[in-house]
ZAMARGU-4260 file (C-alpha; in steps of 0.2 Angstrom, whole numbers, plus 5000, padded with zeros to 4 digits):
<rodrens>
0) 4833/5192/4834 | 4819/5183/4843 | 4820/5177/4861 | 4821/5159/4865 | 4813/5150/4880
5) 4818/5139/4894 | 4804/5132/4905 | 4796/5148/4912 | 4808/5161/4905 | 4812/5170/4889
10) 4830/5174/4885 | 4841/5182/4872 | 4859/5181/4877 | 4870/5184/4862 | 4889/5186/4862
15) 4902/5192/4850 | 4918/5182/4853 | 4934/5184/4845 | 4950/5173/4844 | 4966/5182/4839
20) 4983/5173/4837 | 4998/5180/4847 | 5004/5196/4838 | 4990/5195/4825 | 5000/5183/4815
25) 4992/5179/4798 | 4991/5160/4800 | 4973/5156/4797 | 4972/5150/4779 | 4970/5135/4768
30) 4971/5119/4779 | 4971/5128/4795 | 4955/5138/4790 | 4946/5121/4787 | 4951/5115/4804
35) 4946/5131/4813 | 4929/5130/4805 | 4926/5112/4812 | 4933/5117/4829 | 4921/5131/4831
40) 4906/5121/4826 | 4909/5106/4837 | 4907/5115/4855 | 4891/5123/4848 | 4884/5106/4844
45) 4889/5098/4860 | 4882/5111/4871 | 4866/5116/4861 | 4872/5133/4857 | 4866/5142/4841
50) 4881/5148/4830 | 4872/5163/4822 | 4887/5169/4812 | 4906/5165/4810 | 4919/5173/4800
55) 4937/5167/4799 | 4950/5180/4793 | 4968/5178/4790 | 4973/5185/4807 | 4957/5182/4818
60) 4941/5172/4820 | 4924/5181/4825 | 4909/5171/4831 | 4892/5177/4835 | 4883/5165/4847
65) 4867/5163/4857 | 4872/5155/4873 | 4857/5149/4885 | 4858/5157/4902 | 4861/5140/4911
70) 4878/5140/4903 | 4891/5153/4906 | 4902/5160/4893 | 4917/5154/4901 | 4910/5137/4903
75) 4906/5137/4884 | 4924/5143/4879 | 4932/5130/4890 | 4939/5139/4904 | 4943/5126/4917
80) 4951/5137/4930 | 4936/5135/4942 | 4939/5116/4942 | 4957/5118/4946 | 4953/5129/4961
85) 4942/5116/4969
</rodrens>
């Protein structure tokens, strides 16, 4: 994959992210699957992140994304624990 650029830098920060329901329950099918597809695309569009590949199985979700270095992976995934500490 080619590197992207930000002002004076070139970067290639790719991450493989997995979501697994508790006890790997087989719950991601039919209606839920459609909702998960939309929910995985929305944060990528808002934060200008490239969703390279996404696969939704019955018991887990895999995403391969390219996140710019100005955004941390925790920030992209929605971890707000840093905000709670302040």
